[in-house]
N, C-alpha and C positions, 0 to 999 in steps of 0.2 A: 314460443309464446308463454309468458308467465302471467298468472292471474292472482290478484290479491284482493280478498273480500274484506269488508269492514261494515260495521253498523248494526250487527246483531245485538241482542240483549233480552232483558226481561220487560214485558209490558203487560198491562191489564187488558182484559177483554174490552174491545171497542177502541183500543188505542191504535197508534200508528208507529211505524218504523220505516226508515229508509236505508236500504242496503246499497253499498257501493262496491264496484269491482274495477280495479285499475289494471289495465292490460299493458304489457311491455313486450319488447322483442319484435318479432316479425308480424306486427299488427296488420300490415297491408294484406296479409294472406287470410285474414278472418272473414268468413262469409256470413256466419250467423253467430250471434252471442245470445246466451240465455241464462236462465236461473232454474235450477232443479232443487228439490228438497227430499230429504229422507228422514222419516220419523222412525222411532225405535220399533224394530220388528217388521218394518214395511220396506217395500222396494223404493228405490229412488224414482221420483216422478218429475215430469216437466211441469214447471210453474208458468213460465213465460219465455218467449224468444223473440228476437228482433233481427231482421235481415240487415246486412250492411248496406246493400245497394239501394233497395227501394224502401227501406225502413218499415217493412211490413211486420206487424206485431201479432203474435199468437199467444193465447192464454188458456190455461186449464179452466174448465167450466167452474171449478170450485172457487176460483179467484176472480172471475170476470166481474167487473164493476167495482172491485175493491182494490186490486193491485194494478200498478202502471209501470211498464218497463220503458226505459228511455236511455239515451246515450249522448254523451258529449264527445264528439269526434276530436275536438281540439285537445281534449285531455285524455283521450283513449280510455274513457271511463264509462261504464254503464251503471244504471241505477235500477232499483226496484222499490218503488213507493208502495208501502203496504198500509192500507187503511182498514178500519172496521175489523180489526184482527179478532180471530176466534181461537179457542183452545186447540181446535184441530189444525191450526196453522203451525203449531209447535213442531219444530224439526230443525235439522241442520240444513242450511241453505248453501248450495254450491253454485258458483259462477262457472259457465262453460263457454268455450269458443271452438267453433267448427272451422277448420282451416282446409284450404286446398292448395296444392294437390294432396291427395290422400284418398278420401278425406280422413282427417284425424281430429279427435276432440280432446282439447285440453281442459283441465279442471283446476279450480282453485282449491284452497285447503278447507273451505267450509266455514260457516259462521252460525252459531247457535241462536235460534229465535225461540223464546219461550213465552207463551201467552197464558197468563194466570187468570183463573175465574174467581 
């Protein structure tokens, strides 16, 4: 499975961005896709995840009500709509895909999101 993110950039406080993650390869084996982020000096943390089967979404408390994860199965692409952005959202955002058997997690290359105040 290969994952390619796009859509990061610089935005002002309160602004919006939409990240995209295009998956290719053995996409049929993906059970969960998600978004993680890592700020300088901090550990990578889960932002949101979406199951392939039931479409169940999970969000970090810090982004609930502001971020929305979604997926276009026809395009094998997942999205992260980020609204009401805050400076603390600044990080490198990574797309992830959990596949079975394994299980094993694949990662994208990351895309920088910077929120300026």
